[in-house]
C-alpha positions as CSV (number, residue, x, y, z in Angstrom):
1,M,27.1,-24.6,66.5
2,V,24.9,-24.9,63.4
3,I,27.0,-25.6,60.2
4,A,24.1,-26.4,57.8
5,T,20.5,-25.4,58.0
6,D,17.5,-24.6,55.8
7,I,15.9,-21.2,55.2
8,A,12.6,-20.4,53.4
9,V,13.0,-19.0,49.9
10,A,10.7,-18.2,47.0
11,S,11.1,-19.7,43.5
12,L,9.7,-18.1,40.4
13,Y,7.4,-20.1,38.1
14,A,4.9,-19.4,35.2
15,D,1.8,-21.0,33.8
16,P,2.3,-20.3,30.1
17,R,-1.5,-20.8,29.4
18,K,-2.2,-17.6,31.4
19,I,0.5,-15.4,29.8
20,I,-1.3,-12.7,27.9
21,D,1.6,-11.0,26.2
22,I,4.8,-13.1,26.0
23,D,7.0,-10.3,24.6
24,E,6.0,-7.9,27.4
25,A,6.5,-10.6,30.0
26,V,10.0,-11.4,28.7
27,E,10.9,-7.7,28.5
28,L,9.8,-7.0,32.1
29,L,11.3,-10.1,33.6
30,T,14.7,-9.8,32.0
31,A,14.8,-6.1,32.9
32,T,14.1,-7.0,36.6
33,M,16.4,-10.1,36.6
34,P,19.2,-9.5,34.1
35,D,20.6,-13.0,34.6
36,L,17.6,-14.5,32.9
37,D,18.3,-15.4,29.2
38,A,15.6,-13.8,27.0
39,K,15.7,-16.6,24.4
40,T,15.4,-19.4,27.0
41,L,12.7,-17.5,28.8
42,R,10.6,-17.0,25.6
43,S,10.9,-20.7,24.9
44,K,9.6,-21.6,28.3
45,L,6.6,-19.1,28.1
46,T,5.6,-20.4,24.7
47,Q,2.8,-22.9,25.2
48,Q,4.1,-26.3,24.1
49,G,2.0,-29.3,24.9
50,N,-0.3,-27.0,26.9
51,R,2.1,-26.9,29.9
52,A,0.7,-25.5,33.1
53,F,3.9,-25.1,35.0
54,V,7.5,-24.2,34.2
55,W,10.3,-23.0,36.4
56,L,11.7,-19.6,35.5
57,K,14.2,-19.2,38.4
58,R,14.8,-21.2,41.5
59,Q,15.6,-19.6,44.9
60,V,15.3,-15.9,44.1
61,S,16.3,-13.2,46.5
62,P,13.7,-11.3,48.6
63,E,14.5,-8.2,46.5
64,E,13.9,-10.0,43.3
65,R,10.7,-11.6,44.6
66,D,9.3,-8.2,45.6
67,A,10.3,-6.6,42.3
68,V,8.6,-9.4,40.2
69,Y,5.5,-9.4,42.4
70,N,5.1,-5.6,41.8
71,L,5.2,-6.2,38.0
72,G,1.8,-7.9,38.3
73,I,2.3,-10.2,35.3
74,P,-0.6,-12.7,34.9
75,G,0.5,-16.3,35.0
76,V,3.7,-15.6,36.9
77,G,3.9,-16.6,40.6
78,F,6.1,-18.0,43.4
79,V,6.4,-21.3,45.2
80,N,7.8,-21.4,48.7
81,E,10.8,-23.7,49.0
82,R,13.7,-24.5,51.3
83,R,17.3,-23.5,50.6
84,R,20.3,-25.1,52.3
85,V,22.7,-22.6,53.7
86,Y,26.1,-23.1,55.3
87,P,26.8,-20.3,57.9
88,L,30.5,-21.2,58.1
89,A,30.9,-21.2,54.3
90,R,34.2,-22.9,53.4
91,L,35.1,-24.1,56.8
92,A,34.8,-27.9,56.9
93,S,33.2,-27.9,53.5
94,H,34.6,-31.2,52.5
95,V,33.1,-32.9,55.5
96,V,29.8,-31.2,55.4
97,G,29.4,-31.5,51.6
98,Y,26.4,-29.8,49.8
99,V,23.0,-30.4,48.3
100,D,21.3,-29.7,45.0
101,L,18.5,-27.2,44.4
102,D,16.0,-29.8,45.7
103,T,18.1,-30.1,48.9
104,K,19.2,-33.6,47.9
105,G,22.6,-34.5,49.3
106,I,25.3,-34.6,46.7
107,A,28.5,-34.9,48.7
108,G,29.9,-35.2,52.2
109,I,27.8,-35.8,55.3
110,E,24.9,-34.2,53.4
111,K,24.8,-37.1,51.0
112,Y,25.3,-39.6,53.8
113,L,22.4,-38.3,55.9
114,D,20.2,-37.9,52.9
115,D,20.8,-41.5,51.9
116,Q,19.6,-42.6,55.3
117,G,16.2,-40.9,54.8
118,A,14.4,-39.2,57.7
119,L,16.7,-41.0,60.1
120,Y,20.4,-41.6,60.0
121,T,22.5,-44.5,61.1
122,A,24.4,-43.5,64.3
123,S,27.0,-46.2,63.8
124,L,28.5,-47.8,60.7
125,A,29.0,-51.0,62.7
126,D,25.3,-51.1,63.9
127,P,23.1,-50.4,60.9
128,D,19.9,-51.0,63.0
129,K,20.8,-48.2,65.4
130,H,19.0,-45.0,64.2
131,V,18.5,-41.7,65.8
132,A,16.5,-38.7,64.7
133,M,18.0,-35.8,63.0
134,P,19.7,-33.3,63.3
135,A,23.0,-35.1,63.4
136,Q,25.7,-34.1,65.8
137,L,29.0,-34.2,64.0
138,S,32.3,-35.0,65.8
139,L,33.9,-31.8,64.4
140,D,35.2,-29.3,66.9
141,I,34.9,-26.0,64.9
142,R,37.6,-24.3,67.0
143,V,40.1,-27.1,66.0
144,Q,38.8,-27.1,62.4
145,H,39.6,-23.4,62.1
146,A,43.0,-23.7,63.6
147,L,43.9,-26.6,61.4
148,T,42.6,-25.0,58.2
149,D,44.4,-21.7,59.1
150,E,47.8,-23.3,59.7
151,I,47.5,-25.5,56.5
152,A,46.7,-22.4,54.4
153,A,49.6,-20.5,56.0
154,A,52.0,-23.4,55.2
155,I,50.8,-23.7,51.6
156,K,51.5,-20.0,51.2
157,K,54.8,-20.0,53.0
158,F,56.3,-23.1,51.2
159,R,54.6,-22.3,47.9
160,A,52.9,-25.7,47.9
161,R,50.4,-26.8,45.3
162,A,47.9,-28.0,47.9
163,G,47.7,-29.4,51.4
164,G,45.6,-31.0,54.0
165,G,45.4,-32.1,57.6
166,I,43.4,-34.2,60.1
167,V,42.9,-34.1,63.8
168,L,41.7,-37.4,65.2
169,D,40.7,-38.6,68.7
170,V,42.9,-41.8,69.0
171,N,40.6,-43.4,71.6
172,T,37.2,-42.9,69.9
173,G,38.1,-42.5,66.2
174,E,36.2,-39.2,66.1
175,V,37.5,-36.8,63.4
176,L,37.7,-33.5,65.2
177,A,38.9,-31.6,62.1
178,L,39.6,-32.4,58.4
179,A,40.9,-29.8,55.9
180,S,41.8,-30.2,52.3
181,L,43.0,-27.1,50.4
182,P,42.0,-25.7,48.0
183,D,38.5,-26.1,49.3
184,F,35.2,-24.7,48.1
185,N,32.2,-22.7,49.3
186,P,29.1,-24.9,49.4
187,N,26.9,-21.7,49.3
188,D,28.1,-21.1,45.7
189,E,25.2,-21.6,43.2
190,N,27.6,-23.0,40.6
191,K,28.8,-26.3,42.1
192,R,31.2,-27.1,39.2
193,F,34.2,-27.6,41.4
194,T,37.6,-28.6,39.9
195,T,39.6,-31.7,40.6
196,D,42.0,-29.6,42.7
197,Q,39.1,-29.0,45.1
198,M,38.5,-32.6,45.8
199,N,38.7,-34.0,49.3
200,K,42.3,-35.3,49.2
201,M,42.1,-36.7,52.7
202,T,39.6,-39.4,51.8
203,S,39.0,-39.4,48.0
204,G,42.6,-39.3,47.1
205,V,45.4,-41.9,47.7
206,F,49.0,-40.9,48.2
207,E,52.3,-42.5,48.9
208,L,52.9,-41.2,52.5
209,G,56.5,-42.3,52.3
210,S,58.3,-43.0,55.6
211,V,55.1,-42.4,57.6
212,I,54.3,-46.0,56.6
213,K,57.5,-47.2,58.3
214,A,55.6,-47.0,61.5
215,V,53.4,-49.9,60.3
216,T,56.5,-51.9,59.4
217,F,58.0,-51.4,62.8
218,A,54.8,-52.3,64.6
219,M,54.5,-55.5,62.4
220,A,58.1,-56.6,63.2
221,F,57.6,-55.9,66.9
222,D,54.3,-57.7,67.0
223,Y,55.6,-60.8,65.2
224,G,58.6,-60.8,67.5
225,T,61.2,-60.7,64.8
226,I,62.9,-57.6,66.3
227,G,63.4,-55.9,69.6
228,L,64.7,-52.5,70.5
229,E,68.1,-54.0,70.9
230,S,68.1,-55.5,67.3
231,K,70.5,-54.0,64.7
232,F,70.5,-53.7,61.0
233,D,73.5,-53.1,58.7
234,A,72.9,-49.9,56.7
235,R,76.5,-49.5,55.5
236,Y,75.7,-50.3,51.9
237,P,72.6,-50.0,49.7
238,L,70.3,-53.0,49.7
239,V,70.4,-54.7,46.3
240,I,67.4,-56.7,45.1
241,G,67.7,-57.8,41.5
242,N,68.3,-54.6,39.5
243,A,67.0,-52.3,42.2
244,R,69.1,-50.5,44.8
245,I,67.6,-49.2,48.0
246,S,69.5,-46.4,49.6
247,D,69.0,-44.0,52.5
248,F,68.3,-40.3,52.0
249,H,70.4,-39.4,55.1
250,A,72.9,-42.3,54.8
251,Q,74.6,-43.1,58.0
252,R,76.7,-45.9,56.4
253,R,76.9,-47.9,59.6
254,V,75.1,-50.6,61.6
255,L,72.0,-49.1,63.2
256,T,70.0,-50.1,66.2
257,V,66.2,-50.3,65.8
258,P,65.7,-46.9,67.4
259,E,68.3,-45.4,65.1
260,V,66.6,-47.0,62.0
261,F,63.5,-45.1,63.1
262,T,65.0,-41.7,64.0
263,N,67.2,-41.7,60.9
264,S,64.3,-43.0,58.8
265,S,66.5,-45.7,57.2
266,N,65.0,-47.3,54.1
267,I,67.6,-50.0,54.2
268,G,67.0,-50.9,57.8
269,T,63.2,-50.8,57.4
270,A,63.3,-52.9,54.2
271,K,65.5,-55.5,55.8
272,M,63.0,-55.5,58.8
273,A,60.1,-56.4,56.4
274,L,62.2,-59.0,54.6
275,E,62.9,-60.8,57.9
276,V,59.1,-60.9,58.6
277,G,58.5,-62.3,55.1
278,T,56.3,-61.5,52.2
279,E,53.4,-63.6,53.3
280,R,53.2,-62.3,56.9
281,H,53.8,-58.8,55.6
282,Q,50.6,-59.0,53.5
283,E,48.8,-60.7,56.4
284,F,49.6,-57.7,58.7
285,L,48.6,-55.1,56.2
286,R,45.3,-56.9,55.8
287,R,44.9,-57.0,59.6
288,V,45.2,-53.3,59.9
289,G,42.9,-52.7,56.9
290,L,45.4,-51.4,54.4
291,F,44.2,-53.8,51.7
292,D,40.7,-52.5,51.9
293,R,38.8,-49.3,51.1
294,L,38.2,-47.3,54.3
295,V,34.5,-46.6,54.6
296,T,33.2,-43.7,56.7
297,E,30.2,-41.5,56.6
298,I,31.9,-39.4,54.0
299,P,30.9,-41.1,50.6
300,E,34.0,-39.9,48.8
301,N,36.6,-42.5,49.6
302,A,39.3,-44.2,47.6
303,K,40.7,-47.7,47.6
304,P,44.4,-48.2,48.4
305,L,46.8,-48.7,45.5
306,L,48.9,-51.8,46.2
307,P,51.8,-53.4,44.2
308,R,50.4,-55.5,41.4
309,R,52.7,-58.3,42.1
310,W,53.8,-58.8,45.7
311,S,57.4,-59.8,45.1
312,R,60.4,-59.7,47.4
313,L,61.2,-56.2,46.1
314,A,57.6,-55.1,46.6
315,T,57.8,-56.2,50.2
316,A,61.0,-54.2,50.7
317,T,59.8,-51.0,49.1
318,A,56.2,-51.1,50.5
319,A,57.9,-51.3,53.9
320,F,58.9,-47.7,53.6
321,G,55.8,-46.5,51.7
322,H,57.1,-46.7,48.1
323,G,54.7,-48.0,45.5
324,F,51.9,-48.2,48.1
325,A,49.3,-45.4,48.3
326,V,46.4,-45.0,50.8
327,Q,43.9,-42.4,51.9
328,P,45.5,-40.0,54.3
329,L,42.6,-40.6,56.7
330,Q,43.2,-44.3,56.5
331,G,46.9,-43.9,57.2
332,A,46.0,-41.7,60.2
333,A,43.5,-44.3,61.5
334,V,46.1,-47.1,61.4
335,V,48.8,-45.1,63.2
336,A,46.2,-44.1,65.8
337,G,45.5,-47.8,66.4
338,L,49.2,-48.5,66.8
339,L,49.6,-45.8,69.4
340,N,46.4,-46.0,71.5
341,G,47.1,-49.4,73.0
342,G,46.7,-51.4,69.8
343,T,43.0,-51.0,69.0
344,M,41.9,-50.0,65.5
345,M,38.9,-47.6,65.4
346,T,37.1,-46.9,62.2
347,P,37.1,-43.1,61.9
348,T,33.8,-41.4,62.3
349,F,32.4,-37.9,61.6
350,I,29.4,-38.5,63.9
351,K,29.7,-38.0,67.6
352,R,30.7,-41.2,69.4
353,D,31.4,-41.9,73.1
354,R,34.4,-43.9,74.4
355,A,32.3,-46.9,75.5
356,E,30.8,-47.3,72.0
357,A,34.2,-46.8,70.4
358,E,35.8,-49.5,72.5
359,A,32.9,-51.9,71.7
360,L,33.5,-51.4,68.0
361,G,37.3,-51.5,68.1
362,T,39.4,-54.3,66.7
363,R,42.8,-55.2,68.2
364,I,45.6,-55.0,65.7
365,V,48.7,-55.2,67.8
366,K,49.6,-56.2,71.4
367,E,49.7,-53.5,74.1
368,A,53.4,-54.1,74.4
369,T,53.9,-53.3,70.7
370,S,51.9,-50.1,71.1
371,E,54.0,-49.1,74.1
372,T,57.1,-49.6,72.1
373,M,55.8,-47.5,69.2
374,R,54.9,-44.7,71.6
375,Y,58.5,-44.8,72.8
376,L,59.9,-44.5,69.2
377,F,57.5,-41.7,68.2
378,R,58.5,-39.7,71.3
379,L,62.2,-40.4,70.7
380,N,61.8,-39.2,67.1
381,A,60.5,-35.9,68.3
382,R,63.3,-35.5,70.9
383,E,66.2,-36.7,68.8
384,G,65.0,-37.3,65.2
385,S,63.3,-35.7,62.2
386,A,60.1,-34.7,64.2
387,G,61.9,-32.3,66.5
388,K,60.2,-29.2,65.0
389,A,56.8,-30.5,66.1
390,D,57.9,-31.0,69.8
391,V,55.8,-28.3,71.5
392,I,57.3,-27.8,74.9
393,G,55.1,-29.3,77.6
394,Y,52.9,-31.5,75.4
395,R,55.1,-34.5,74.9
396,V,54.6,-34.8,71.1
397,G,55.7,-37.8,69.1
398,G,55.7,-38.4,65.4
399,K,57.0,-39.8,62.1
400,T,57.9,-37.9,59.0
401,G,57.5,-38.9,55.4
402,T,58.8,-37.4,52.1
403,A,57.7,-39.3,49.0
404,E,58.6,-38.7,45.4
405,K,55.5,-38.2,43.2
406,V,54.8,-40.1,40.0
407,I,55.0,-37.6,37.1
408,N,54.2,-38.9,33.6
409,G,54.6,-42.5,34.8
410,R,57.9,-42.1,36.6
411,Y,59.1,-41.0,40.0
412,S,60.3,-37.4,40.0
413,K,63.0,-36.2,42.5
414,N,61.7,-32.7,41.9
415,H,58.1,-33.3,42.9
416,R,57.6,-34.4,46.5
417,L,54.7,-35.0,48.9
418,A,55.7,-34.1,52.5
419,S,53.7,-35.6,55.3
420,F,53.8,-36.0,59.1
421,I,51.8,-38.0,61.6
422,G,52.1,-37.1,65.2
423,A,50.3,-37.6,68.5
424,F,50.2,-36.0,71.9
425,P,50.6,-36.3,74.8
426,M,52.8,-39.3,74.0
427,D,52.7,-40.9,77.5
428,A,49.0,-41.4,77.1
429,P,48.0,-40.3,73.5
430,R,44.7,-38.5,73.1
431,Y,44.9,-36.8,69.7
432,L,46.6,-37.5,66.4
433,V,47.6,-34.8,63.9
434,L,48.3,-35.4,60.2
435,V,49.7,-32.8,57.9
436,M,50.3,-33.2,54.2
437,L,51.8,-30.6,51.8
438,D,51.9,-31.2,48.0
439,E,55.1,-30.1,46.4
440,P,56.4,-27.7,49.1
441,Q,59.4,-25.6,47.9
442,A,62.7,-25.1,49.6
443,L,63.3,-21.7,51.3
444,P,66.5,-19.9,52.4
445,E,65.6,-20.6,56.0
446,T,65.2,-24.3,55.2
447,Y,68.8,-24.4,53.8
448,G,67.6,-25.6,50.4
449,F,65.7,-28.6,51.8
450,A,62.0,-29.3,51.0
451,T,61.6,-32.5,53.0
452,S,58.9,-33.0,55.6
453,G,61.0,-32.1,58.6
454,W,61.3,-28.5,57.3
455,N,57.7,-27.9,56.4
456,A,55.0,-30.4,57.4
457,V,56.6,-31.0,60.9
458,P,56.8,-27.3,62.0
459,T,53.3,-26.8,60.6
460,A,52.1,-29.7,62.8
461,G,53.9,-28.1,65.8
462,K,52.0,-24.8,65.2
463,I,48.7,-26.7,65.0
464,I,49.4,-28.6,68.2
465,E,50.4,-25.4,70.0
466,R,47.0,-23.9,69.1
467,I,44.7,-26.8,69.6
468,A,46.1,-28.5,72.8
469,P,44.7,-25.8,75.1
470,M,41.4,-26.0,73.3
471,L,41.2,-29.7,73.9
472,G,41.9,-29.4,77.6
473,I,45.4,-30.9,77.5
474,A,47.4,-29.3,80.3
475,P,51.2,-28.9,79.7
476,K,53.6,-30.7,81.9
477,F,57.1,-29.2,82.2
478,T,60.2,-31.1,82.9
479,P,63.3,-29.3,84.2
480,E,64.6,-29.6,80.7
481,D,61.4,-27.9,79.4
482,I,61.7,-25.1,81.9
483,E,65.3,-24.5,80.8
484,K,64.2,-24.4,77.1
485,L,61.4,-21.9,77.9
486,A,63.9,-19.7,79.8
487,K,66.3,-19.7,76.8
488,Q,63.4,-18.8,74.5
489,A,62.3,-15.9,76.7
490,K,65.8,-14.6,76.9
491,A,66.2,-14.8,73.1
492,A,62.8,-13.0,72.6
493,K,63.8,-10.3,75.0
494,K,67.1,-9.8,73.3
495,E,65.4,-9.5,69.9
496,G,62.8,-7.1,71.3
């Protein structure tokens, strides 16, 4: 499907030396094209320095062209140019980007391809590999539409300020869909977009909260400091200096490692990182790339915000995503590497096959670590906070995150960022889904809660339910699944 192409357009110009009656020309042109400013037009048509060429209006409509042509004004004519048009308008606008009047790429893939010249680099890892345009993006427009539609519905339902989402192929690193709302229409002539319309998935950094706990768990498993049978005392808050680390859903008991994960215990996760040690914690974060800016074909990318001083307290809080902000796409890419067998793939918006991806991949954790993480993600969907994303038959797994936002330099309990990263099917993950909602509000049906499990998680479930069939993932039903489906059918029949 074509998402950006050129069409032929006419642009209006004048040779001031040939204008016989400037007043008449200004009157006729402004009457035909009311958007022209008479004062500016008069200035352009006045011969200054014996100019032979001035633009009057770029990219006029066919109706305007015919109307001006019929005026027959000496010294006024047209130049044939190209105009970039985007048939899908807002859909995938942050990925596609846009160009200026001279079709020079300004943002998104448009800028990336333009910077490559007539040819574009097919792989960031192989700068010498070039192929001829047009470029084939990795986007699946069906998936892009479903993702954008569900994110928009969630923003409206939960009265969020903004939102975004990503669908990523965990085995190739291909971005199948990326949405950041509010978005923009690249066909608009006025490209003065607001900061709210920026691509939050790559050009913004956010504290993803407990989603980052997945990285801490993988680190501890990979270093061998914990096993599934390990336990952590979460009966009391963890005190480090003047700081107290508590749990949102305090269990006030000794927790096993799976319970630390499913209950999203800050205390247990912080103790896990402290056992690994500050130096090795930083070493692992560097290994997975979280100390560096993620670079993809999208030029708009932000560098992670890390603790200024990596103290013992910073190690404890960074373990559960506090005081540690990254691009959402970067967080998604790291988690994908933790789940796909342990190989980190730099995300790409250009079509890439599995063989090329594997050649470019970097091992970040052992296969055994990845297998354990898949177990925990699936367990969290079955028994923990990710339950509302567990679409029957698709073996979903995931991790939630609810982080307090920094308002006027301080963390605010009333301003939260809700996020969720999940994957499916968890027995052999193919696709990862990230959902992020900025300041979602509590609703009566969420019992006053505005945490991720009540908004971002069910949104992800709706996305997975829509896109899994599109992506050729066949459902597999266990006896338990069949029983659930029967109960749902019975309840639906009763309501009907």
